[in-house]
C-alpha positions in Angstrom: -3.8 -13.9 17.0 -4.2 -11.5 13.3 -1.7 -12.3 11.0 0.3 -9.7 8.7 0.6 -11.3 5.3 4.3 -11.6 3.0 4.1 -12.8 -0.3 8.0 -14.3 -0.9 8.9 -14.5 -4.3 11.4 -17.3 -4.5 12.7 -16.3 -7.7 13.9 -13.2 -6.1 13.4 -12.3 -2.3 13.4 -8.8 -1.3 15.0 -8.1 1.7 13.4 -4.6 1.9 9.8 -6.1 2.2 10.9 -9.2 4.5 11.9 -6.4 6.7 9.4 -3.9 6.5 7.2 -6.6 6.8 8.5 -8.5 10.0 9.5 -4.7 11.6 5.5 -3.6 11.1 4.0 -7.3 12.4 6.2 -6.7 15.5 4.9 -2.9 16.1 1.0 -4.0 15.4 1.8 -7.3 17.5 1.3 -9.5 14.6 1.4 -12.8 13.9 4.0 -12.9 10.4 2.9 -15.1 7.6 4.8 -16.2 5.2 3.5 -17.7 1.9 5.6 -18.7 -1.5 3.1 -19.9 -4.0 4.6 -22.0 -7.2 2.5 -20.9 -10.4 1.5 -24.1 -12.3 3.6 -25.8 -15.3 1.6 -25.3 -18.1 2.9 -27.7 -20.9 2.7 -30.9 -18.7 3.9 -32.8 -22.2 7.3 -31.2 -22.2 9.9 -33.6 -21.2 11.9 -31.5 -18.5 8.1 -30.2 -16.9 8.5 -32.5 -14.0 12.2 -31.4 -13.7 11.0 -27.7 -14.2 8.3 -28.2 -11.6 10.6 -30.0 -9.0 13.5 -27.3 -9.2 11.0 -24.5 -8.3 9.7 -26.0 -5.3 13.6 -26.5 -4.7 14.2 -22.8 -5.3 11.1 -21.9 -3.5 11.9 -24.1 -0.1 15.3 -22.7 0.0 13.6 -19.1 0.0 11.5 -19.7 2.3 14.1 -21.2 4.8 16.5 -18.1 4.2 13.5 -15.4 5.4 12.5 -17.6 8.4 16.2 -17.1 9.3 16.1 -13.3 8.6 13.1 -12.8 10.5 14.6 -15.1 14.0 17.5 -12.9 13.1 15.4 -9.6 13.3 13.1 -10.3 15.7 13.5 -13.5 17.3 10.6 -13.9 19.2 8.1 -12.9 16.4 5.2 -15.5 16.3 5.4 -16.5 12.4 4.1 -19.4 10.4 5.1 -20.6 6.8 3.7 -21.5 4.0 4.4 -23.2 0.4 1.2 -23.3 -1.8 0.8 -24.6 -5.4 -1.1 -21.9 -7.4 -0.8 -18.7 -9.2 0.9 -16.2 -6.6 -1.9 -13.3 -7.1 -4.6 -15.8 -6.8 -2.9 -17.5 -3.4 -2.5 -14.3 -1.8 -5.7 -13.3 -2.3 -7.3 -15.8 -1.1 -5.3 -15.3 1.9 -5.8 -11.8 2.5 -9.3 -11.9 3.4 -8.3 -13.4 6.9 -5.4 -10.7 7.2 -4.9 -7.6 8.9 -2.1 -6.2 5.7 -0.4 -7.6 2.8 3.1 -7.1 1.8 4.6 -7.9 -1.2 7.7 -6.1 -3.3 8.1 -5.5 -6.1 10.2 -6.6 -9.7 9.5 -2.7 -11.3 8.1 -4.5 -14.3 6.6 -2.0 -16.6 2.8 -1.6 -16.6 1.6 -4.3 -19.1 4.4 -6.8 -17.7 2.7 -6.6 -14.4 -1.0 -6.3 -15.0 -0.9 -9.0 -17.9 2.0 -11.2 -17.4 1.3 -14.1 -16.0 2.5 -14.3 -12.7 2.3 -10.6 -12.3 1.3 -9.9 -8.3 1.3 -6.1 -7.4 -1.8 -5.0 -9.5 -3.8 -7.8 -8.7 -2.9 -7.9 -5.3 -3.8 -3.9 -5.0 -7.0 -3.7 -6.7 -8.5 -6.3 -5.1 -7.8 -7.5 -1.8 -10.3 -6.7 1.3 -7.5 -5.6 3.4 -4.4 -2.6 3.1 -1.6 -3.7 0.7 2.4 -2.6 0.9 4.2 -2.5 -2.0 7.9 -2.2 -1.3 10.0 -0.9 -3.9 12.4 0.4 -1.9 13.7 0.6 2.0 11.8 3.4 3.6 13.3 6.5 4.4 14.7 6.1 8.1 17.4 8.4 7.8 14.9 11.1 7.6 14.3 13.3 10.9 12.0 13.5 11.9 10.3 10.9 10.3 7.4 11.5 7.8 4.7 9.6 6.4 2.3 11.3 3.3 -1.6 10.8 2.7 -3.2 11.6 -0.3 -6.5 13.7 0.3 -9.6 14.7 -1.6 -12.5 14.4 0.5 -13.6 11.1 -0.8 -15.3 8.2 1.6 -11.9 6.1 0.1 -9.6 8.7 0.9 -10.6 8.9 4.6 -10.0 5.4 5.0 -6.1 6.4 3.9 -6.0 9.2 6.5 -7.6 6.5 9.4 -4.8 4.2 8.7 -2.0 7.0 7.6 -2.7 8.6 11.1 -2.6 5.1 13.1 1.0 4.3 11.3 2.2 7.9 12.1 1.6 7.0 15.3 3.2 3.9 15.5 6.0 5.5 14.4 6.3 7.8 16.1 6.5 10.3 13.2 4.7 13.7 11.5 1.9 13.0 9.1 1.4 15.4 5.7 -1.5 15.5 4.4 -1.7 16.5 0.7 -4.5 17.5 -1.5 -3.7 17.8 -5.0 -5.5 19.9 -7.0 -5.0 19.7 -10.6 -3.8 22.9 -12.4 -6.8 24.3 -14.5 -7.3 24.3 -18.3 -8.2 27.7 -18.4 -6.1 30.5 -16.3 -9.3 32.3 -14.8 -10.3 29.3 -12.7 -7.4 29.3 -10.5 -8.9 31.5 -7.9 -8.2 32.1 -4.5 -11.1 31.3 -3.5 -10.6 27.5 -4.7 -7.9 27.2 -2.7 -9.5 28.4 0.2 -12.2 26.0 0.2 -9.9 23.2 -0.5 -7.8 23.9 2.6 -11.1 24.4 4.4 -11.7 20.6 3.0 -8.4 19.2 4.1 -8.5 20.9 7.2 -12.0 19.2 7.7 -11.0 15.8 6.2 -8.5 15.1 9.7 -9.4 17.1 12.2 -11.0 14.4 13.9 -7.6 12.8 13.6 -5.9 15.6 15.4 -8.3 15.5 18.2 -7.8 12.0 18.8 -3.7 11.8 18.2 -2.9 15.1 19.6 1.2 14.0 19.9 0.7 13.2 16.3 1.7 16.2 14.1 -0.5 16.3 10.8 0.6 19.1 8.3 -1.7 20.0 5.6 -0.4 21.0 2.3 -2.7 21.5 -1.2 -0.5 21.6 -4.0 -1.0 22.1 -7.7 0.0 20.0 -10.4 -0.9 16.0 -11.3 -1.8 13.5 -8.7 0.8 11.2 -9.3 4.2 13.9 -9.9 2.9 15.5 -6.8 2.2 12.8 -4.7 5.2 11.3 -5.3 7.6 14.1 -4.8 6.0 14.9 -1.3 7.0 11.7 -0.3 10.3 11.3 -1.7 12.0 10.9 1.4 8.7 9.5 3.6 8.2 6.1 5.1 5.6 5.9 2.9 3.0 6.9 0.6 -0.6 6.4 1.8 -3.5 6.3 -0.6 -7.4 5.2 -0.8 -8.4 2.8 -3.7 -10.7 4.6 -6.0 -11.0 2.5 -9.2 -14.0 1.0 -10.7 -14.4 -1.6 -13.6 -13.9 -5.1 -14.2 -10.0 -5.1 -15.1 -7.5 -4.8 -12.3 -6.0 -1.8 -13.6 -9.2 -0.1 -13.8 -10.7 -0.9 -10.6 -6.8 0.4 -9.2 -7.3 3.6 -10.7 -4.5 5.9 -12.0 -3.3 7.5 -9.5 -2.5 4.4 -7.4 -0.9 2.7 -10.5 1.1 5.7 -11.0 2.4 5.5 -7.6 3.5 1.8 -7.8 5.9 2.4 -10.5 7.0 6.1 -9.5 6.9 6.4 -5.9 10.7 6.2 -4.8 9.2 4.5 -1.1 6.6 2.1 0.3 3.2 3.0 -1.7 0.0 1.4 0.9 -3.2 1.4 -0.9 -6.1 1.3 1.7 -10.0 -0.2 0.2 -12.8 1.3 1.2 -14.5 -1.1 4.2 -11.0 -1.9 5.2 -10.7 -3.5 8.7 -10.3 -0.7 11.0 -7.1 -1.8 12.8 -6.9 0.9 15.3 -10.3 0.5 16.5 -10.4 4.3 17.2 -12.1 5.8 14.1 -13.7 9.1 14.5 -17.3 9.4 15.1 -19.8 11.6 13.2 -18.0 12.7 10.3 -20.0 10.8 7.6 -22.0 14.4 6.4 -18.8 15.8 4.9 -18.8 17.3 1.8 -18.0 15.5 -1.6 -14.6 16.5 -3.3 -14.9 19.1 -5.6 -15.3 18.3 -9.1 -12.3 19.6 -10.8 -10.2 17.7 -8.5 -10.9 14.9 -10.3 -9.2 12.5 -11.1 -8.5 12.0 -7.1 -5.4 10.8 -4.9 -6.0 7.1 -5.6 
């Protein structure tokens, strides 16, 4: 049985992340793997180092027990395993993400510098480097909105196609509508804002989702081309959604550079769970449309892409 990996923060257990992970594992018939990482105590010469370490372990064991109990209340028959591991949280979760279908973590709503450079930062390093989709839950999903909707950012790139594949499958599992959004940045010069450019982007957006509408005819897919900044427009589109799904397009040696500016911005500004799908992520549905490798690349003015 494949795993859905949930990173549990012993200092501040994220109930929304736990609920999201347990529900998703049940939907996908995955085993829920609970992991708590105990970061190292660097100053081993301090007189209280051993006591501090012991206190951390006690809190971690208590947090894990509380999470296990809540999972039993939510889904009594859900296959679940638990693990308490010594190591930096991001390193521990990345090592286990290689064997997972999904990784879910909560967010402490840290500032960018603290999240990227902090000793125990998890969200940015994990989202930037995990080989499978990563779900960051900052707040509960908007389940009270009907019909339920997911949002996916599209720009015609290979990475956004991975995001579309995940989003359609997720919408089908949730019996939700999918809103595919292509964000067209506003031009520097007014004469560049042409009707032909809008028509071309609408055509490319339709092509990006065409195979999926045929594969999942019962999943409605709305298509929108909007003008503005990708972070602001995707966050606005997803403000009442179950989640927003984006591809990971960043490159570079540092986690933040790998992540991409749009994903990084959504992690801090979206009011719903953010799902980041890397290139080459496992095909969870096993039903990706075939014969679409010849899709033209996105138009250059649309950079940076949504992801």
